[in-house]
N, C-alpha and C positions, 0 to 999 in steps of 0.2 A: 345786679345787686342781690340782696336777700328776698326781695319780693317777686322773684321771678315766677312766670306761670307754670303750673304743671300741665303739660299738654297731654292729650290721650296717650301718645306713644310713651311719656315718661311716667304715666300713672302706675305702673307696676312697682317703680322704686320709690314712690312717694314716701312710704314709710322710713325711708333712710335719708330723707331730705336734708336732714342736719348734718349728714356726713356725705353730701353729695355736691359736687362741682360739675356745672355745665360750662363747656368751654366753648367759645366761637371765635372766628377769625384767624384761626392757626392753619398754616399751609404746609404741605409737603412737596415742594418744588422738585426735590430729586426723583420723585416717583413719576414725573412725566416720562413717557416711553419715547423711543426714538421711532416715530411712525407709529403704526397701530400697536395694540398690546397693552392697554391700559390696566386691565385686571391683573395680568402677570407683573407688569412693572410696579404697580401699586401694592401688590401683595408682597412681593420680594422686599419693597422699600418700607413695608409697615412698620417694623420695629428697627429698622437699620437707618432710616432717613438717608440712604445712600442710593446712587443711581445705578441700577442693574446694568450690567453689560449685556447688549441683545445678542444672544446665540441659543441655538436649540441643540448645541453640542455639548462637549465635556468641559469647554473653556469658560464655564460660568465664573462671574465675578460680581461680587455684591459688597457687603460690609458686615462687621459684627453687629448683631442685634443688641438692644439695650438690656434685655433680659439676661442674655448670657455674659455681658459685661458686669452687670450686678452679680450674677451667680459665681462668676470666677473669683470675684474680690470678696464676697461676704459668704459664700457656701461652703468652704473648704472643711469646716467643722461639723457639716451635716452629712449623713449617709448619701444624700444626692445634692450635688450643687444646684440643681434645677430639675423639674419634671416638665415634659413636653407632651401634651395630649391633644388629641383632635378627634373629629367625628367622620371625616372623609379621608379615605387613604389614597393610594396610587403612588407610583415610583417617580423617580427624578429624571428619567431618561427620556430623551425625545423632546418634541415641541408641544406645547399646550396652548399657545396663544400668540399667533401673528408672528412666529419666529423666536419667541422667547421660550426658554427651556421650562419644562415641567417642574424643575427645582425651584423656580421662582413663584409658580402659581400653587404649589402644594406645600410651602414651608414660610413660617413668618419668623422662626427662630434660627439664628445663624451663628455658629461657634466662631468663624472667621471669615474673611473675604471669599472663600471658595468651598466652605463646608456648611451645608445646611444641617441643623440638628434634626435628626429624624423624630417624628411624633408617633405615639403609640395610639392606635385607633381601636384597639379591642380592650373593653374594660377588664376582662378576666386577665389578659395578660399584663395589663397595668397593674392590677391588683397583686399578681404573683411577682412582679418586679419589684414593687414597692414594699410588700409585706412578706414575700416568701412564701411559696405554696408548702404548707407544712404537711408532711405525710402522716396520716393517722396512726397512732400508736408508735411512732418514732421516737426514741428517747432523746434527751438533750446530748447525751455523749455521742450517739449516732451521728446526729446534726453537726456536732463539733468535728468529727472525723470527716464528714462530707466536706465542710468548709476547708479544713486542712488538704484534702485531696484537690480541691478546686484551686487552692492557692499553689500546690505544687504543679499543676497544669499551666497555670498562668506564668509561674517562674520559668518553666520550660519554653512556652511560647515567646516570652520576652527574650530569653537568651538566643533562641533560634532566629528571631526577626532581627535582632541586632547583628548577628554574623552575617545575615542575608543582606542586610542594609549596605554593608561595604562593597558589594559586587554589584551594585544598581547604579544606573544613572540619576540625575538630579530629579526627574519628574517622578520616577518609581520611588526614589527615597522619600520624596515629600509624602506619597501616599502611605508608605510603610510608617512614617513618623506619625501620621494621622491615625493609623491602626494601633501602634503602640500607645499613643495617648489615650485611646479607648480601653485598652488592655489595663493600663495603670488605674484608670478610672474604675474599672471593675475590681481591681485588687483593693483599691482604697474603700470601696462600698462593702467588700467581704469583711475588712478589718472592723467596720463600724457596726456590721450587722448584730453583732452579739450584744451590743448596748442598747438594742431596740427592746422596749418594755411595753409598748403601746399594744393594746388589743384592737385590731381594726375591725372585728366583726366577721360575718360571714362573707365568703368569696361571691362576687356577683355571679348571676347567671349570664350567659351570652345573650344580649338584647335582641329582639325580634325586629325592632325598628329604630329609625333614626332618634325619635323622642327618647326612648329608654337609654340610648347611647349617651346622648346629652346629660341626662339625669344622673346616670351611674359616673360618667366622667368627672361632673362637678362635684358630686359627693365624694369622689375619691381625692380630688384635689382638696377639698375642706379637711378630710380626714388626714392628708399627708401633713398639712399644716398643724393639725391638732397634735398629731404624734411627732411633730418637730422633725420631719424626715428632711425637709428642704426649706429654705427661705423664699424660693422663687419658683413659680408655677406659670406656664404658658398654654393657653387653650384655644385652639383654631376651630371654630364651629364649622366653617366650610371653606373649600378650596376656592381659589380666586376664579371668578367667572362661573361658579357652580350653577347648574341648571335644575337643581333638585326641586320637585314638586312638593306641595304641602297638602296632600289629601286630607290629614287630620284636622286642617283648618279650613277645609272645603275649597282649596285651591290646587287645581289639577295642572295648571301651567307651570313651567320651570321659572324659578326666581330670577334667573338672568334674563330670561325671555321678557318678563313683565317689568323688570327694572329698567328696560329700554321703553319707558312709558309713553314717550311722544306727547306728554301732557294729558293724556286721556284720563278722566276721572275714575273709571273703572279700574285701571291699573294702579292708580294712587290708593285707591280703597284696599286693593289686595296687598299692596306693599305695606300699607299701615297695619294690616292685621298680622302680618308676618313680623313687622317691627315690634309690635306690642308683645307677641309671642317670644321674640328674643330677649326683651326687657324683662318678661316674666322669668326666664331662665337666669338672668343676671340677679333678679331680686331674690330668687330662691337661693343662689349661691351666697349673696351677701347675708341673707337671713342665717344660712349655716355658719358663716363666720361669726355673725354676731352672737351666736349661741354657744360659742366656745369661750369660756372664761379664763382670762389670764390676769390674775391678780385682781386689781381693781378695774381693769379694762377688759374688752373682748378682743378676739382676734381680728375683728373688723377695725376696732379701734386702732390696733396696732399694725394695720396693713395699708397698703395703697393699691387700689384696683384701677387698671386702664382698660377702657372698652371703647372700641371704635371700629372702623370699617377701612377698606383699601382704597375706596373713593368716596367722594361727597355725594354724588349723584350719578346713578347708572345710565341716565340717558344722555348727559354731557360728558361723562367720564372725567368729571372735575376732581383735581387733587387739592383744591383751595377751599378755605373754610370748611376743615374736616369735621365730621360729627364726632365730637370726643366727650366723654364722661369719665370723671375721677370720682371713686368712692373710697371711704375709710378715712382714718385719721392720721396714719403714719406715726403712731406714738406720740400724738399730741403736737405734731409739727404742721398739720394740714387743717385748715379751717374750711369746713364745709358749708352747706346752706347757701350757696350763691351761685349766681350765673355771671360768668367773667366773659366779657367780649372785647377783644383785643383790636385796636385800630391799625390802619396800614393797607387793608385790602390785599389783593392778588400780589402786588409788586413789593410792598413794604410790611405786610403783615408778618408777625412771628413764625419761624420755623417749629414744626413739631420736634426738630432736633434740639431746639432749646427747651422744650418741655421734658424731653428725655434726659437732658442734663440735669434738670430739677429733680426728676423722679429718681435717677441714680444717686443723687446727693441724700435725698429723703431716705433711701434704703442704705445709706452708710458707704456708698462706693466713692472712690476718688475719681472724679471725672469732672473736668472743666470745659470740654468741648466733645462733640460727638456729631457723627454722620458727616454730610458733605457741606452743610451750610449752617451749622450752630455758631452763635456769636456769645455764648455763655448761657447761664440759667434763665428760665423765664419766671418772672415774679408772679407768684400766686397769691401774694398778700392783699 
């Protein structure tokens, strides 16, 4: 109910209590791996609620993620249907967790069953892509000619690739089709570039450390919303099973290492310090959204923010009773200031896929079922 306790970990987001929903009892059953590999399977299923096919080869198979479903339906009038950012990089080739592909561990956004949506982990490159690196002293006419030149190159590439497609087998044709989809998306973005009138400020310096990367990426996300470049943003703080230390918090051990806490009080204390820091980053981002005025509401009032992790507990690798926060007002559709705990337990508790149906509907997407085990929307009233 409304009288829920603000715990030490939740304290950073206490200023947004009236637009915060703490959710309990929600499960992600499809995230359970085939044998070992909970971090990869859980990360791959994080926004898809689909069971990842266990492989460390090229034959990856997952499901479309909810952010991309929403983006494809409501983002076509924006320069970017979505932006996908992160703070830890790495390629998708090879195995990263007990026979699971690195594609599962390093991506939470999936365009379709076989295609992870690559995240940008460099704030400067993210800025250049979103706002365009403007050459000092270059006139608007020169910039217009540059865009026309890029369009002519894209036209040539599309024509050449289409001819090549007719000479390929089914697998190669699928890859070319994915490539062409990306080229057409670039073409659409170029068409919308001239309509951009927002001033994003200075190009960020390349960060020296992890903290600065987080700050810059979240600021860029807020700016993308303020400039109405996209309706959907996805941010991945760390790769699945990341063993990054937190020296700026006085923690030299890797996060993955201490998450296998074995019930030790010392490890719980360190995990709580890290958790509080992570909630501080969320609070800063919510504050940025709340400072953007949109009529008689703020951007936070008009948004819905989903915040969670790929597993419930690092020691047990549980995918049940997931830690989930929702923030924002979804343009008056979402009532915050409550803790909602759903009954049913591990066997009969609601699926996170049902929550994703609800989030999709709140964002204007036409979605009745999602993932592997949804049964319809989750009632948040």
